[in-house]
C-alpha positions as CSV (number, residue, x, y, z in Angstrom):
1,M,23.6,16.0,-3.2
2,N,24.9,13.5,-0.6
3,K,24.2,9.9,-0.4
4,D,21.4,10.3,2.4
5,E,19.6,12.6,0.0
6,R,19.8,10.3,-3.0
7,G,18.7,7.6,-0.9
8,K,15.7,9.5,0.1
9,M,15.0,10.8,-3.4
10,N,14.9,7.4,-4.8
11,M,12.4,6.2,-1.8
12,F,10.6,9.5,-2.7
13,I,9.8,8.0,-6.3
14,L,8.5,4.6,-4.8
15,M,6.3,6.3,-2.7
16,S,4.9,8.8,-5.9
17,L,4.3,5.6,-8.0
18,F,2.4,3.9,-4.9
19,F,0.4,6.9,-4.5
20,T,-0.6,7.0,-8.2
21,K,-1.1,3.3,-8.1
22,Y,-3.7,3.6,-5.5
23,T,-5.6,6.9,-6.1
24,A,-8.8,5.4,-6.1
25,L,-8.4,4.4,-2.3
26,F,-7.8,8.0,-1.2
27,V,-11.3,9.2,-2.9
28,G,-13.2,11.3,-0.2
29,Y,-10.2,11.6,2.4
30,G,-9.7,15.3,1.9
31,Q,-6.5,15.7,4.1
32,L,-4.6,12.8,2.8
33,I,-5.0,13.9,-0.6
34,L,-3.9,17.3,0.3
35,E,-0.7,16.0,2.0
36,I,0.3,13.7,-1.1
37,A,-0.3,16.9,-3.5
38,G,2.0,18.7,-1.5
39,F,4.5,15.8,-1.6
40,K,4.1,15.3,-5.5
41,A,4.8,19.1,-5.6
42,V,8.0,18.8,-3.8
43,Q,8.9,16.2,-6.0
44,V,8.6,18.3,-9.3
45,D,10.8,20.8,-7.5
46,L,13.5,18.5,-6.7
47,G,13.2,17.2,-10.2
48,L,13.8,20.9,-11.2
49,D,16.6,21.2,-8.8
50,V,18.3,18.0,-9.7
51,G,18.4,19.2,-13.5
52,V,19.9,22.4,-12.7
53,Q,22.5,20.4,-10.7
54,K,23.6,18.6,-14.2
55,K,24.5,21.7,-15.6
56,D,28.2,21.9,-17.0
57,T,30.3,24.6,-14.8
58,K,30.8,26.5,-18.0
59,G,27.2,27.5,-18.3
60,V,26.4,24.9,-20.9
61,T,23.2,23.0,-19.9
62,A,23.8,19.3,-19.6
63,E,20.1,18.6,-19.8
64,K,18.8,21.8,-20.9
65,N,15.4,20.3,-21.4
66,V,14.6,19.5,-17.8
67,L,11.9,22.6,-17.4
68,V,10.5,21.9,-20.7
69,D,10.2,18.0,-20.0
70,A,8.7,18.7,-16.4
71,A,6.2,20.8,-18.4
72,I,5.5,18.2,-21.3
73,E,4.9,15.5,-18.7
74,M,2.3,17.8,-16.8
75,A,0.6,18.6,-19.6
76,V,0.3,15.4,-21.3
77,N,-1.1,13.9,-18.2
78,L,-3.9,16.2,-18.3
79,A,-4.7,15.8,-22.0
80,R,-4.8,12.1,-22.1
81,K,-7.5,12.1,-19.1
82,A,-9.4,15.2,-21.1
83,R,-9.3,12.8,-24.0
84,V,-11.4,10.2,-22.8
85,W,-13.8,12.6,-21.9
86,A,-13.8,14.2,-25.4
87,E,-14.3,10.8,-26.7
88,N,-17.2,9.9,-24.4
89,E,-18.8,13.0,-25.3
90,G,-18.5,13.0,-28.9
91,E,-16.2,16.2,-29.2
92,T,-14.2,15.1,-32.0
93,K,-12.2,18.5,-32.4
94,L,-11.1,18.5,-28.7
95,E,-10.3,14.8,-28.9
96,H,-7.8,15.3,-31.7
97,M,-6.1,18.3,-29.4
98,Y,-6.1,16.0,-26.5
99,N,-4.9,13.1,-28.3
100,I,-0.9,13.8,-27.5
101,H,2.0,11.8,-26.1
102,V,5.1,12.6,-24.5
103,Y,7.3,10.9,-27.3
104,E,5.6,13.4,-29.9
105,F,7.7,16.6,-28.5
106,H,11.2,14.9,-28.8
107,N,13.5,16.8,-30.8
108,L,11.0,19.6,-31.7
109,D,11.5,23.3,-31.0
110,A,11.2,24.0,-27.5
111,K,9.4,27.5,-27.6
112,A,6.8,26.0,-30.3
113,V,6.2,22.9,-27.9
114,L,5.7,25.1,-25.0
115,E,3.4,27.4,-27.1
116,G,1.4,24.4,-28.2
117,L,1.0,22.9,-24.8
118,A,-0.1,26.5,-23.5
119,L,-3.0,26.2,-25.9
120,V,-3.8,22.6,-24.9
121,V,-3.9,23.7,-21.2
122,K,-5.8,26.8,-22.1
123,S,-8.4,24.3,-23.9
124,I,-8.5,22.1,-20.8
125,S,-9.2,25.2,-18.4
126,D,-12.1,26.6,-20.6
127,N,-13.8,23.2,-20.0
128,L,-12.6,22.5,-16.5
129,L,-16.0,22.1,-14.8
130,K,-17.0,19.4,-17.4
131,F,-14.5,17.1,-16.3
132,V,-16.2,15.8,-13.1
133,G,-15.2,12.1,-12.4
134,Y,-12.1,12.5,-14.7
135,K,-9.5,13.8,-11.8
136,I,-8.9,17.0,-13.6
137,V,-8.8,19.9,-11.0
138,A,-8.1,23.7,-10.9
139,I,-4.7,22.8,-9.2
140,D,-3.5,20.7,-11.9
141,V,-4.5,23.4,-14.6
142,T,-2.5,25.6,-12.5
143,N,0.5,23.8,-11.9
144,A,0.7,22.9,-15.5
145,N,0.6,26.5,-16.4
146,K,2.9,27.1,-14.0
147,A,5.3,24.5,-15.5
148,I,5.2,26.0,-19.1
149,A,5.8,29.4,-17.7
150,D,8.8,28.7,-15.9
151,A,10.1,26.6,-18.8
152,M,9.4,29.5,-21.1
153,E,11.2,32.1,-18.7
154,D,14.0,29.9,-18.8
155,L,14.3,29.8,-22.5
156,G,17.3,32.2,-23.8
157,K,18.5,33.0,-20.1
158,P,22.1,33.8,-19.7
159,K,24.3,31.2,-18.6
160,Q,24.7,31.1,-15.0
161,A,25.2,27.4,-14.4
162,V,27.8,27.7,-11.5
163,K,25.7,30.0,-9.6
164,E,22.6,27.9,-10.4
165,R,24.3,24.8,-9.3
166,S,25.2,26.2,-5.8
167,T,21.9,27.5,-5.3
168,S,20.0,24.3,-6.3
169,T,22.3,22.1,-4.0
170,G,20.7,24.0,-1.1
171,N,17.3,24.0,-2.6
172,I,17.7,20.0,-2.6
173,A,18.3,19.7,0.9
174,V,15.2,22.1,1.8
175,N,13.0,20.2,-0.5
176,V,14.4,16.9,0.9
177,D,13.5,18.1,4.4
178,K,10.1,19.3,3.1
179,G,9.2,15.6,1.3
180,M,10.2,13.8,4.5
181,A,7.8,16.0,6.5
182,F,5.1,15.7,4.5
183,L,5.5,11.6,4.6
184,H,5.7,11.6,8.1
185,R,2.1,13.3,8.2
186,I,1.1,10.9,5.6
187,D,2.1,8.1,7.6
188,D,-0.2,8.9,10.5
189,L,-3.0,9.5,8.0
190,F,-2.2,6.6,6.0
191,I,-1.5,3.8,8.2
192,S,-4.0,4.6,10.9
193,E,-6.9,4.8,8.7
194,Y,-6.3,1.4,6.4
195,K,-4.1,-1.2,8.6
196,S,-7.2,-2.8,9.2
197,S,-9.3,-2.7,6.4
198,N,-6.3,-2.7,3.5
199,P,-3.6,-4.6,5.5
200,K,-1.6,-5.5,2.1
201,E,-1.7,-1.8,0.8
202,V,-0.2,-0.9,4.1
203,A,2.6,-3.6,3.8
204,E,3.3,-2.5,0.5
205,Y,3.6,1.3,1.5
206,M,5.9,0.2,4.5
207,L,8.1,-1.8,1.9
208,N,8.3,1.3,-0.4
209,R,8.9,3.6,2.4
210,Q,12.4,2.4,3.6
211,E,15.5,4.7,3.2
212,E,18.4,2.8,2.2
213,P,21.7,5.2,1.4
214,I,23.0,5.1,-2.3
215,G,26.2,3.0,-2.3
216,T,24.9,0.6,0.2
217,H,24.5,-2.7,-1.7
218,H,24.1,-5.5,0.9
219,T,22.9,-9.0,0.3
220,G,20.1,-9.6,2.5
221,I,16.4,-10.0,3.5
222,R,14.0,-7.5,4.7
223,P,10.3,-9.2,5.7
224,L,7.6,-6.8,6.8
225,V,5.4,-9.0,9.2
226,T,2.0,-8.5,9.8
227,S,-0.9,-10.4,11.4
228,T,-4.2,-11.3,9.3
229,G,-6.0,-8.0,10.5
230,G,-3.1,-5.6,9.3
231,Q,-1.4,-5.1,12.7
232,L,2.3,-4.5,12.3
233,L,4.0,-7.0,14.7
234,H,6.9,-6.2,16.4
235,D,9.3,-8.6,18.2
236,A,8.6,-11.3,15.7
237,L,11.5,-13.6,15.1
238,V,13.1,-13.8,11.9
239,S,15.8,-16.5,11.2
240,I,18.1,-18.3,8.8
241,P,18.8,-21.5,10.6
242,E,21.8,-22.4,8.1
243,L,23.8,-19.4,9.1
244,K,22.3,-19.3,12.7
245,R,21.6,-15.8,12.3
246,D,18.2,-13.8,13.6
247,T,16.6,-10.6,14.3
248,L,13.5,-9.0,15.8
249,T,11.2,-7.1,13.9
250,N,10.6,-3.2,15.0
251,Y,7.8,-1.5,15.6
252,D,7.0,-1.0,11.9
253,G,7.2,-4.8,11.7
254,I,10.5,-4.8,9.6
255,G,13.0,-7.5,10.5
256,E,16.3,-7.3,8.6
257,L,19.2,-9.6,8.2
258,I,22.1,-8.4,5.9
259,K,25.9,-9.1,4.9
260,F,25.9,-12.8,4.0
261,K,26.7,-15.0,1.2
262,T,24.6,-15.4,-1.6
263,G,22.3,-18.4,-2.0
264,T,19.5,-20.4,-1.3
265,Y,18.2,-20.5,2.4
266,S,15.4,-21.4,4.5
267,V,13.6,-18.5,6.4
268,A,11.3,-18.5,9.2
269,V,9.4,-16.1,11.4
270,S,8.0,-16.7,14.2
271,K,6.0,-15.1,17.1
272,D,4.4,-16.3,20.3
273,G,0.6,-16.5,19.7
274,F,0.9,-16.9,16.1
275,I,1.2,-19.9,13.7
276,G,5.2,-19.7,12.4
277,F,5.9,-19.2,8.6
278,K,8.8,-21.1,6.8
279,T,9.7,-20.6,3.3
280,I,13.0,-21.3,1.0
281,M,14.1,-18.1,-0.3
282,K,17.0,-17.7,-2.8
283,V,19.0,-14.6,-1.8
284,P,21.0,-12.9,-4.9
285,R,24.1,-11.5,-4.5
286,G,24.1,-7.5,-3.4
287,K,20.3,-7.5,-3.4
288,M,17.9,-6.8,-0.6
289,V,15.1,-9.3,-0.9
290,D,11.8,-7.4,0.5
291,F,8.6,-9.5,1.1
292,T,5.7,-9.5,3.4
293,V,4.7,-12.4,5.8
294,I,1.0,-12.3,7.1
295,L,1.1,-14.4,10.4
296,Q,-2.1,-16.0,11.4
297,P,-3.2,-16.1,15.0
298,K,-3.0,-19.3,17.2
299,V,-6.2,-19.8,18.9
300,L,-7.2,-21.1,22.4
301,V,-10.9,-22.0,22.5
302,V,-12.5,-22.5,25.9
303,M,-15.6,-24.7,26.5
304,A,-17.0,-23.9,30.2
305,T,-19.9,-25.5,31.5
306,K,-21.1,-25.2,35.7
307,K,-22.9,-27.9,36.8
308,G,-23.4,-29.3,33.4
309,L,-24.8,-26.3,32.0
310,P,-23.3,-23.7,29.9
311,A,-21.0,-21.4,31.5
312,K,-22.0,-18.1,29.7
313,E,-21.2,-14.5,30.3
314,Y,-17.7,-15.5,32.1
315,S,-14.7,-13.5,31.5
316,A,-12.0,-15.6,29.9
317,S,-8.4,-14.8,30.0
318,V,-4.7,-15.5,29.9
319,V,-2.7,-14.5,33.0
320,D,0.0,-11.7,32.3
321,T,-1.3,-11.0,28.9
322,D,-4.0,-8.9,27.2
323,V,-5.6,-12.0,25.5
324,S,-9.3,-12.1,26.8
325,G,-12.8,-12.8,25.8
326,M,-16.4,-13.6,26.9
327,T,-17.8,-16.8,27.0
328,N,-21.3,-16.9,24.8
329,A,-24.6,-18.7,25.4
330,A,-22.9,-21.7,24.6
331,G,-20.1,-21.3,27.2
332,M,-17.5,-20.7,24.4
333,A,-15.0,-18.2,24.1
334,E,-12.3,-17.6,21.3
335,L,-8.9,-16.2,22.6
336,P,-6.8,-15.4,19.4
337,K,-3.2,-14.7,19.8
338,A,-3.0,-16.7,23.2
339,P,0.6,-17.7,23.9
340,N,1.7,-21.3,23.6
341,K,2.0,-21.9,27.3
342,G,-0.1,-19.8,29.9
343,V,-2.5,-19.8,32.9
344,L,-6.4,-19.8,31.8
345,E,-8.4,-18.0,34.2
346,L,-12.6,-17.9,34.3
347,S,-14.6,-15.5,36.5
348,N,-17.8,-13.9,36.7
349,E,-19.6,-11.1,38.3
350,S,-20.8,-13.5,41.1
351,G,-17.6,-14.3,42.4
352,D,-17.2,-17.6,40.6
353,F,-13.6,-18.0,39.8
354,F,-11.6,-20.8,38.0
355,S,-7.9,-21.0,36.9
356,M,-5.8,-23.8,35.3
357,P,-2.4,-24.0,32.9
358,Y,-2.5,-25.0,29.5
359,D,-0.1,-25.8,26.6
360,M,-0.5,-25.6,23.0
361,G,2.5,-27.4,21.9
362,G,2.6,-27.3,18.1
363,L,-1.3,-27.1,17.5
364,E,-2.7,-24.1,15.6
365,R,-6.1,-24.2,17.8
366,L,-6.5,-26.0,21.3
367,V,-10.1,-26.4,22.8
368,V,-9.7,-26.3,26.6
369,E,-12.9,-27.7,28.3
370,V,-13.6,-26.4,31.7
371,Q,-16.0,-28.0,34.2
372,M,-17.1,-26.3,37.0
373,L,-18.9,-27.6,39.8
């Protein structure tokens, strides 16, 4: 396993924790749930391959309980959920059966552990239809049974560590690629759906999604820059004035400044059309400081009249930008994300036209009064 693969696998762990944390958010989003399940299945396979790689080349298993541990983890996760159901339904015997913890299986005979887990999972399978609302589904039971069967089959196998390690190396590369393929699909499903409704979750997702090769220990900062509506902002300027260092964010809203001395610095983030952000930040040695910056758009407010009356239904726009709006019944239009300087144009279907320059200076909100004759 090379550094790039280890870096991706570390990122996979963060993503798995993220998906578990926000499970409730994905309810009803069938395809996203399927892609996440596939990604987590790859995680299980990678864990088993890594366990095989840790075998001693003489055939002695350095971590011989990897398969058993995987089976315990999956069965206990199911049992803990089922226990809540049993308690709520007054099923005392089943509650006792499902009341198990991972630590209880440490230092026990592996064969006995697997046989006991098989009974627990069978009971859960028998009662599967009763667990509606408890996030226990058939695929979970199937995966737990497979993990138990794989672990049982591995017990007593002739020692083949050298051969197995060679095979696992190839498997790791294949499974890392599979994991990345799942994540690319999840990127499209997740970000496009939630960037407006859940900008903070999308920001957290993007930070966890960053890859950094193992062995790279730069001192630096890595902000994720978004708008208040959750839009990832590219070409935002991230700067550390004391170091005379700056960079622009990419299309994922990420900006990165690295390789400087540890210390406390002022950090500024700015983008035309938005209110700037400034903070004081301590940057520890050998650490990347990840944080999210949410920029609030500046607003150009147009108050237009014609012959003393509100100029309604006029198109208001800033030249050479996509900033535009329509005046309402009061002759007002709000134009968020307007650049600091520009040319304002007003027009209507009757052919009326008006143009004027403006300068917001340091203001966050500028009201421009337009009086047309």
